[in-house]
C-alpha positions as CSV (number, residue, x, y, z in Angstrom):
1,M,25.7,14.1,0.0
2,R,24.8,17.0,-2.3
3,M,23.1,15.9,-5.5
4,V,21.1,17.3,-8.4
5,V,18.1,15.6,-10.2
6,L,17.6,16.8,-13.7
7,G,14.0,16.7,-14.7
8,L,11.2,16.6,-12.1
9,G,8.5,14.6,-13.8
10,Y,7.1,11.4,-12.3
11,L,10.5,9.7,-12.0
12,G,12.5,12.8,-11.1
13,A,10.2,14.3,-8.5
14,T,9.9,10.9,-6.7
15,H,13.6,10.3,-6.8
16,A,14.4,13.8,-5.6
17,A,12.0,13.6,-2.6
18,C,13.2,10.1,-1.7
19,M,16.9,11.1,-1.9
20,A,16.1,13.9,0.6
21,E,14.3,11.3,2.8
22,L,17.6,9.4,2.8
23,G,19.3,12.4,4.3
24,H,20.9,13.9,1.2
25,E,20.7,17.6,0.1
26,V,18.9,17.7,-3.2
27,L,18.5,20.4,-5.9
28,G,15.9,19.5,-8.5
29,I,16.0,21.1,-12.0
30,E,12.8,21.6,-13.9
31,V,12.5,23.8,-16.9
32,V,8.7,23.8,-17.2
33,P,7.6,26.9,-15.3
34,K,4.2,25.7,-14.0
35,K,5.5,22.4,-12.9
36,R,8.5,24.1,-11.3
37,Q,6.3,26.5,-9.3
38,Q,4.1,23.7,-8.0
39,L,7.0,21.6,-6.9
40,A,8.7,24.6,-5.3
41,A,5.6,25.2,-3.3
42,G,5.5,21.5,-2.1
43,E,2.7,20.5,-4.5
44,V,2.9,17.3,-6.6
45,P,1.4,17.9,-10.1
46,F,0.4,14.3,-10.5
47,Y,-1.2,11.6,-8.3
48,E,1.2,9.2,-6.4
49,P,0.3,7.9,-2.9
50,G,2.7,9.1,-0.2
51,L,4.7,11.5,-2.4
52,P,2.9,14.8,-1.5
53,D,3.7,14.5,2.2
54,L,7.2,13.5,1.5
55,L,7.9,16.3,-1.0
56,K,6.2,19.0,1.2
57,R,8.2,17.9,4.2
58,H,11.6,18.2,2.5
59,I,10.7,21.4,0.6
60,D,9.8,22.9,4.0
61,T,13.0,21.8,5.7
62,G,15.1,23.0,2.8
63,A,16.6,19.5,2.1
64,L,15.0,19.7,-1.3
65,R,15.0,22.8,-3.5
66,V,13.7,23.4,-7.0
67,S,15.3,25.6,-9.7
68,D,15.5,26.0,-13.5
69,S,19.2,27.0,-13.5
70,Y,21.8,24.6,-14.9
71,A,24.5,27.0,-13.7
72,E,23.2,26.7,-10.2
73,A,23.1,22.9,-10.6
74,A,26.8,22.8,-11.8
75,E,27.9,24.8,-8.8
76,F,25.7,22.9,-6.3
77,A,26.9,19.3,-6.6
78,D,29.3,16.8,-8.1
79,V,26.6,14.0,-8.5
80,F,23.8,14.4,-11.1
81,F,20.9,12.2,-11.9
82,I,19.2,12.3,-15.3
83,A,15.5,11.7,-14.9
84,V,14.0,13.3,-18.0
85,G,11.4,11.7,-20.2
86,T,12.2,9.4,-23.2
87,P,8.9,9.3,-25.1
88,Q,8.3,7.4,-28.3
89,K,9.1,9.4,-31.4
90,K,6.0,10.4,-33.4
91,G,5.4,8.0,-36.2
92,E,8.3,5.7,-35.1
93,Y,9.0,3.0,-32.6
94,S,12.3,4.6,-31.5
95,A,12.7,6.5,-28.3
96,D,13.1,10.3,-28.4
97,L,16.3,11.0,-26.6
98,S,16.3,14.8,-27.2
99,F,15.6,15.6,-23.5
100,V,18.5,13.3,-22.4
101,D,20.9,14.8,-24.9
102,S,19.8,18.3,-23.9
103,A,20.5,17.6,-20.2
104,I,24.1,16.7,-21.1
105,D,24.6,19.6,-23.5
106,E,23.3,22.1,-21.0
107,L,25.1,20.8,-17.9
108,V,28.6,19.5,-18.9
109,P,30.0,22.8,-20.4
110,L,29.2,24.5,-17.0
111,L,31.0,22.0,-14.9
112,E,34.2,23.3,-13.2
113,R,34.9,20.2,-11.1
114,D,35.0,16.5,-11.8
115,A,31.5,15.1,-11.8
116,L,29.5,11.9,-11.9
117,I,26.3,11.8,-14.0
118,L,24.0,8.9,-13.3
119,G,21.3,8.0,-15.8
120,K,17.9,7.0,-14.3
121,S,15.8,7.4,-17.5
122,T,14.9,4.3,-19.6
123,V,17.1,4.5,-22.7
124,P,18.1,2.3,-25.6
125,V,21.2,0.2,-25.1
126,G,24.4,2.1,-26.1
127,T,23.1,5.5,-24.9
128,A,25.6,5.7,-22.0
129,N,28.5,5.0,-24.4
130,R,27.3,7.8,-26.7
131,L,26.8,10.2,-23.9
132,A,30.2,9.5,-22.4
133,E,31.8,10.5,-25.8
134,R,29.6,13.6,-25.9
135,A,30.6,14.6,-22.3
136,D,34.3,14.2,-23.2
137,E,33.8,16.6,-26.1
138,L,32.0,19.2,-24.0
139,A,33.9,19.0,-20.7
140,K,36.4,21.8,-20.0
141,D,39.5,20.3,-18.3
142,V,37.4,18.3,-15.9
143,N,36.6,14.6,-15.8
144,V,32.9,13.8,-16.4
145,E,31.9,10.2,-15.7
146,I,28.7,8.7,-17.1
147,A,27.1,5.7,-15.5
148,W,23.6,4.2,-15.6
149,N,21.5,3.5,-12.5
150,P,18.0,2.4,-13.9
151,E,14.8,2.8,-12.0
152,F,12.3,0.1,-11.4
153,L,9.3,2.0,-10.1
154,R,5.7,0.8,-10.1
155,E,3.2,3.7,-10.4
156,G,1.1,3.7,-7.2
157,F,4.1,2.3,-5.2
158,A,6.9,4.6,-6.4
159,V,8.0,5.9,-2.9
160,L,8.1,2.4,-1.5
161,D,10.0,1.1,-4.6
162,T,12.6,3.9,-4.4
163,L,13.2,3.7,-0.7
164,H,13.1,-0.1,-0.5
165,P,13.9,-1.4,-4.0
166,D,14.1,-5.1,-5.0
167,R,17.6,-4.4,-6.3
168,V,20.0,-1.5,-7.1
169,V,21.8,-1.8,-10.5
170,V,24.8,0.4,-11.4
171,G,26.3,0.2,-14.9
172,A,29.8,1.7,-14.7
173,F,32.8,2.2,-16.9
174,P,36.1,0.7,-15.6
175,G,38.2,2.9,-13.3
176,G,35.4,5.3,-12.3
177,T,33.8,6.3,-9.0
178,A,30.2,5.3,-9.8
179,E,30.2,2.1,-7.7
180,E,31.7,3.7,-4.6
181,T,29.4,6.8,-4.9
182,C,26.3,4.7,-5.4
183,R,27.2,2.6,-2.4
184,E,27.3,5.8,-0.3
185,I,24.1,7.2,-1.8
186,Y,22.2,4.0,-1.2
187,S,23.9,2.9,2.0
188,S,20.7,2.7,4.0
189,M,19.3,0.3,1.4
190,L,22.4,-1.8,1.4
191,E,22.1,-2.1,5.2
192,E,18.7,-3.8,4.5
193,N,20.6,-6.4,2.3
194,T,19.2,-5.0,-0.9
195,P,21.0,-6.7,-3.8
196,F,23.6,-4.4,-5.3
197,L,24.5,-5.3,-8.9
198,V,27.5,-3.7,-10.7
199,T,27.6,-4.2,-14.5
200,D,28.9,-2.3,-17.5
201,P,26.5,0.5,-18.7
202,S,25.1,-1.4,-21.7
203,T,24.1,-4.3,-19.4
204,A,22.4,-1.9,-17.0
205,E,20.4,-0.3,-19.8
206,L,19.3,-3.7,-21.0
207,V,18.3,-4.8,-17.4
208,K,15.6,-2.2,-17.4
209,T,14.3,-2.7,-21.0
210,S,14.5,-6.5,-20.5
211,A,12.5,-6.3,-17.3
212,N,9.7,-4.3,-19.0
213,A,9.7,-6.6,-22.0
214,F,9.3,-9.7,-19.8
215,L,6.4,-8.1,-17.9
216,A,4.7,-7.1,-21.1
217,T,5.2,-10.6,-22.5
218,K,3.8,-12.2,-19.4
219,I,0.6,-10.0,-19.5
220,S,0.1,-10.6,-23.3
221,F,0.7,-14.4,-22.8
222,I,-2.2,-14.8,-20.4
223,N,-4.3,-12.5,-22.6
224,A,-3.5,-14.8,-25.6
225,I,-4.6,-17.7,-23.5
226,A,-7.8,-15.8,-22.7
227,E,-8.5,-15.6,-26.5
228,V,-8.2,-19.4,-26.7
229,C,-10.4,-19.7,-23.6
230,D,-13.1,-17.6,-25.2
231,A,-13.1,-19.9,-28.2
232,A,-13.1,-23.1,-26.1
233,G,-15.4,-22.0,-23.2
234,A,-12.6,-22.4,-20.6
235,D,-11.8,-20.3,-17.5
236,V,-8.6,-18.3,-17.9
237,T,-8.5,-17.2,-14.3
238,A,-8.5,-20.9,-13.2
239,I,-5.7,-21.5,-15.7
240,A,-3.7,-18.6,-14.3
241,D,-4.2,-19.8,-10.7
242,A,-3.1,-23.3,-11.6
243,I,0.1,-22.4,-13.6
244,G,0.9,-19.6,-11.1
245,Y,1.6,-22.3,-8.4
246,D,4.6,-23.3,-10.5
247,A,7.6,-21.5,-9.0
248,R,9.1,-21.1,-12.4
249,I,6.1,-19.1,-13.6
250,G,4.6,-17.4,-10.6
251,R,1.1,-15.8,-10.3
252,K,2.0,-12.1,-10.6
253,F,1.2,-10.4,-13.9
254,L,-1.0,-13.3,-15.0
255,N,-4.3,-11.4,-14.7
256,A,-6.1,-11.6,-18.0
257,G,-8.1,-8.6,-19.1
258,L,-7.9,-5.3,-21.0
259,G,-4.1,-5.4,-21.2
260,F,-1.3,-3.0,-20.3
261,G,-0.8,0.7,-21.0
262,G,0.8,3.7,-19.4
263,G,3.9,5.7,-20.1
264,C,6.4,2.8,-19.8
265,L,5.6,-0.7,-21.1
266,P,4.1,0.2,-24.5
267,K,6.8,2.7,-25.6
268,D,9.7,0.7,-24.0
269,I,9.0,-2.6,-25.8
270,R,8.6,-0.7,-29.1
271,A,11.9,1.2,-28.5
272,F,13.5,-2.1,-27.6
273,M,12.5,-3.6,-30.9
274,A,13.7,-0.5,-32.8
275,R,17.1,-0.6,-31.1
276,A,17.5,-4.3,-31.8
277,G,16.9,-3.6,-35.4
278,E,19.6,-0.9,-35.4
279,L,22.0,-3.3,-33.9
280,G,21.2,-6.0,-36.5
281,A,19.4,-8.2,-34.0
282,A,15.8,-7.5,-35.1
283,E,14.9,-11.2,-35.4
284,A,15.7,-11.7,-31.7
285,L,12.7,-9.5,-30.6
286,T,10.1,-10.3,-33.3
287,F,8.0,-11.9,-30.5
288,L,7.6,-8.5,-29.0
289,R,5.6,-7.3,-32.0
290,E,3.1,-10.0,-31.3
291,V,3.1,-9.1,-27.6
292,D,2.1,-5.6,-28.7
293,N,-0.5,-6.9,-31.1
294,V,-2.1,-9.2,-28.5
295,N,-2.3,-6.2,-26.1
296,M,-4.0,-4.0,-28.7
297,R,-6.4,-6.7,-29.7
298,R,-7.8,-6.7,-26.1
299,R,-9.0,-3.2,-26.6
300,T,-10.7,-4.1,-29.9
301,R,-12.3,-7.2,-28.3
302,M,-13.7,-5.1,-25.4
303,V,-15.4,-2.8,-28.0
304,E,-16.8,-5.9,-29.8
305,V,-18.2,-7.4,-26.5
306,T,-19.8,-4.1,-25.7
307,R,-21.4,-3.9,-29.1
308,E,-22.6,-7.5,-28.8
309,V,-24.2,-6.8,-25.4
310,C,-26.0,-3.8,-26.9
311,G,-27.6,-6.0,-29.5
312,G,-25.2,-5.6,-32.4
313,S,-25.0,-1.8,-32.6
314,L,-23.7,0.9,-30.3
315,L,-25.7,3.7,-32.1
316,G,-27.8,5.6,-29.6
317,K,-26.7,3.4,-26.7
318,R,-25.5,4.8,-23.4
319,V,-22.3,3.3,-22.0
320,A,-20.8,3.9,-18.5
321,V,-17.1,3.5,-18.3
322,L,-15.7,3.1,-14.8
323,G,-11.9,3.8,-14.9
324,A,-9.7,6.0,-17.1
325,A,-6.2,5.6,-15.6
326,F,-4.2,2.8,-17.1
327,K,-4.0,1.2,-13.6
328,P,-5.3,1.9,-10.2
329,E,-3.5,4.2,-7.7
330,S,-2.5,6.4,-10.6
331,D,-3.8,9.4,-12.6
332,D,-1.7,8.4,-15.6
333,V,-3.8,8.1,-18.8
334,R,-0.9,7.8,-21.3
335,D,-1.8,5.0,-23.7
336,S,-4.7,4.0,-21.3
337,P,-6.6,1.0,-22.5
338,A,-9.7,2.3,-20.7
339,L,-9.8,5.7,-22.5
340,N,-8.9,4.0,-25.8
341,V,-11.9,1.8,-25.5
342,A,-14.2,4.7,-24.4
343,G,-13.1,6.7,-27.4
344,Q,-13.7,3.8,-29.8
345,I,-17.2,3.1,-28.4
346,Q,-18.1,6.8,-28.8
347,L,-16.9,6.8,-32.4
348,Q,-19.4,4.0,-33.1
349,G,-22.3,6.1,-32.0
350,A,-22.7,5.6,-28.3
351,S,-23.0,8.2,-25.6
352,V,-20.1,7.5,-23.2
353,S,-19.9,8.7,-19.6
354,V,-16.5,8.2,-17.8
355,Y,-15.6,8.3,-14.1
356,D,-12.2,7.7,-12.5
357,P,-11.3,8.6,-8.9
358,K,-8.1,10.4,-9.8
359,A,-7.6,10.7,-13.6
360,M,-10.5,13.0,-14.6
361,D,-8.5,16.1,-15.3
362,N,-5.9,14.2,-17.4
363,S,-8.7,12.4,-19.2
364,R,-10.5,15.6,-20.2
365,K,-7.3,16.9,-21.6
366,L,-6.7,13.8,-23.7
367,F,-10.3,13.0,-24.7
368,P,-12.3,16.2,-24.3
369,T,-15.3,14.9,-26.4
370,L,-16.2,12.2,-23.8
371,D,-18.7,12.9,-21.1
372,Y,-17.4,12.9,-17.5
373,A,-19.3,12.0,-14.4
374,A,-18.9,13.0,-10.7
375,D,-19.0,9.4,-9.5
376,A,-19.9,5.8,-10.5
377,I,-23.6,6.3,-9.9
378,D,-23.6,9.5,-12.1
379,A,-21.7,7.7,-14.8
380,S,-24.2,4.8,-14.8
381,E,-27.3,7.0,-15.1
382,G,-29.5,5.5,-17.8
383,A,-26.7,3.1,-19.0
384,D,-27.4,0.2,-21.3
385,V,-24.1,-1.4,-20.2
386,T,-21.5,-0.6,-17.5
387,L,-17.8,-1.3,-18.1
388,V,-15.2,-1.7,-15.4
389,L,-11.9,-0.9,-17.1
390,T,-9.6,0.0,-14.2
391,E,-9.6,-2.1,-11.1
392,W,-9.8,0.7,-8.5
393,K,-10.9,-0.7,-5.1
394,E,-13.9,1.6,-5.3
395,F,-15.1,-0.3,-8.4
396,V,-14.1,-3.8,-7.1
397,T,-16.2,-3.3,-4.0
398,L,-19.1,-1.5,-5.7
399,K,-22.4,-3.1,-4.8
400,P,-24.8,-3.8,-7.7
401,Q,-27.7,-2.7,-5.5
402,V,-26.3,0.9,-5.7
403,L,-26.5,0.9,-9.5
404,N,-29.8,-1.0,-9.8
405,P,-32.1,2.1,-9.6
406,V,-30.1,4.2,-12.1
407,V,-29.2,2.0,-15.0
408,R,-31.5,1.3,-17.9
409,E,-30.2,-2.2,-18.5
410,R,-28.4,-4.4,-15.9
411,N,-25.4,-5.4,-18.1
412,I,-21.9,-5.4,-16.6
413,I,-18.7,-6.1,-18.5
414,D,-15.7,-6.9,-16.2
415,G,-12.7,-5.7,-18.2
416,R,-10.2,-6.6,-15.5
417,L,-11.7,-9.9,-14.1
418,C,-11.9,-8.1,-10.7
419,L,-15.6,-8.3,-9.8
420,N,-17.5,-11.0,-7.9
421,R,-19.6,-12.5,-10.6
422,Q,-22.0,-14.2,-8.3
423,S,-23.0,-11.1,-6.4
424,W,-23.8,-9.2,-9.6
425,E,-25.8,-12.1,-11.1
426,A,-27.7,-12.5,-7.9
427,E,-29.0,-9.0,-8.4
428,G,-30.2,-9.7,-11.9
429,W,-27.3,-8.4,-13.8
430,S,-25.9,-10.1,-16.9
431,Y,-22.2,-10.5,-16.3
432,Y,-19.6,-10.5,-19.2
433,S,-15.8,-10.7,-19.1
């Protein structure tokens, strides 16, 4: 099929390349000049394993092209994916839908044939209904159908999750073509017996926000238990292992530590709360406020532990921070717990040196006042305490013997419960978590 992807950020670029991989002819629309030029040259402007080769291959074959012209898009295809960002509004919990609205306003007046617009972006419930009304107002004697087809990508596994998803969800209005079209688009996935769920648009929107809210709740639950474990002298990892054997609970997302961040979970649960309030159902999601609070307390607690390890004051201390991305296999530092902690420690008078395998450039842009190192050894030079705040394999497998000669004090704080405590203590390190 011929299709257009509107917005070539993390979601859009991945979706466009993967649709080309499925055999479709894809036109990607990106209005930011620098990003557009990089993508048109087959270069991915962010880190995502497997995506650079995929993108370059389909740019080279011509199966995927990049443009900034909505007029070209309207002429090119009858199926359009909205994959633009929905960031949190400044000073509010609500989602900023200006990019979504702009995509509809730019595209629909240019359409000269019936078209299907499929939303991929994470949006508050009711957005598809509102956009359908707006499309009706803007359309010129053509039928423009709106449906929602949410994404469920994990950063670091985005290509796999797009090509081999756990499920495909399509939220369609009655009497439209969305279900039939999506079955054709995703036919190779359906041949793999991937569950295909057809709902109304509001339900599809809520599937995405509910999934993120549940994952955030699960992470904050185990971190709340970790707070109790700190007070009681218990082992939260053993608790997670034990309750994880219960099939009703499961072990995934029960790793206690510094908490979640990134460009999705924090903003999405806040937007979910805001939308529930607008609908008169605020009390239904009050628990998410505590989920958010627990998550933010983990960052504060990490700073407190670091200060305690340094004898009660961070003034004049040297702190090594290993990890800046919000999770491994990503260069995303949006709402990164690691960088937040590094910044707080610096504000309390410490000299902070940060190293991350992939997120250095993005970190410098967000926190230019921090010091940045070439590797873990460089970051730990003269350190009074070393913090592991992103569980990159490079840090998980790091041998304490490598750092022994360069640190000033052998103190390690495991912010992700990912290190082998015995191996560090055997080398004379004081281990904290």
